[in-house]
N, C-alpha and C positions, 0 to 999 in steps of 0.2 A: 232449109232451115228451120228449127222450131222456134216459137217465139212464146215469151211470156204472157199469161194471160192480163189481162189491164188490171183485174183484182188484185194478183200478184204481186205486180211491179208498183200500183199504190202502197199497197200496205209495207212493202220494202223501201219505199221513197219516204213513206211517215217516219217508218222506224229511223231512217238515215237522220231523216232533221231533228229527231226526237234525242239521239245521239249526240247531236251539236247544239242542243239546247234552242232550237228554230221551233217556235209554235207554229202549227198547221193544221188544217181540218179538213175533209169533204165537205163541200158545200152542196155537190149536185154528183150523185150516184147515178155512174153510166151504166153499160152492159158489163157485165161481170168478165168475159171472156173476151170480146173485140172491141170495147168501146174506147175510142181516143180519149186523149188526158190532155186538159191545159191547166195552166199552174199560173195563179194569178199570187203576185208578189206584192203585197201590200206593204208601204213602208212605214206607215203607221204617221204619215204627215199632211196626208190629202192626196196623195199622188199613191200611183201603181202601174203595174205593168204587168200584160197577159202574154205568157209564153206557150206555143205548142210546138209540136215535131211534125216536120215536115219530112219527105223524101226528098234526097237530091239524085235528081238523074245523072247527073256526072260522076259521081263517087257510088252512088249504090246506097248510100249510108243517109240515117235518119238521124236530122239534128234539129235542135231548139232554137226556135226563133220567134220574134218578138211581134204577135198579132196586133196588139193596140197597147199605148203607154200615154200616160197624161194624168187628166183629174181622175180620182177612183170613180167618180158618178160615170165620166167617159167610158171608162175601162170596163165597168161593170154593164153598161150597156152594151157594149162590144162582146163582151160573154153571154150576155142574155139573147144577142142575135146569132151568135154561133150556137148555142143551146137550142135555136127554134129552128135550125139548119138539121142538127143533130142532135136526137133526144137520147142517145147512147151516151153522148159526151159526160165525160169524169170532169169536175172543176173543184181543184184542191186552190185553196187558201194558203198561203205561207205569208205570215207576219212577221218582219225581220226590218228592223230600223237600219243596219247596217245594208241592206240590200242583197243577201244571202239566200239563193235559193237552192245549191250544189247541183243543178243539173248537170253542170259539166264535168263532174266528179264522174271515174271509171264506172262503171254499171247503170248509169242513169242517162247518158247520151243515148 
């Protein structure tokens, strides 16, 4: 089955967020074709959550799961560690006081 490039998915995700008036920006540009994507949800209160996609061996599907959550500085440190392991990693920061990231919507999961 054909997969979207990482760059295409990132641009589509940013467009979907813009349509919902949710500010977001790329903080780390990964590999355009096959880079993994990590989303940092910043609720602008000193707290954050980092989400990444994992492959579910039981269902064969990819799903978004929490990598780290808590104080923003701790989440940033977890993201930095991930970038140390994977320099091709994309990082998108979403800023929303309501905690919206839209990752559960059709086409984004």
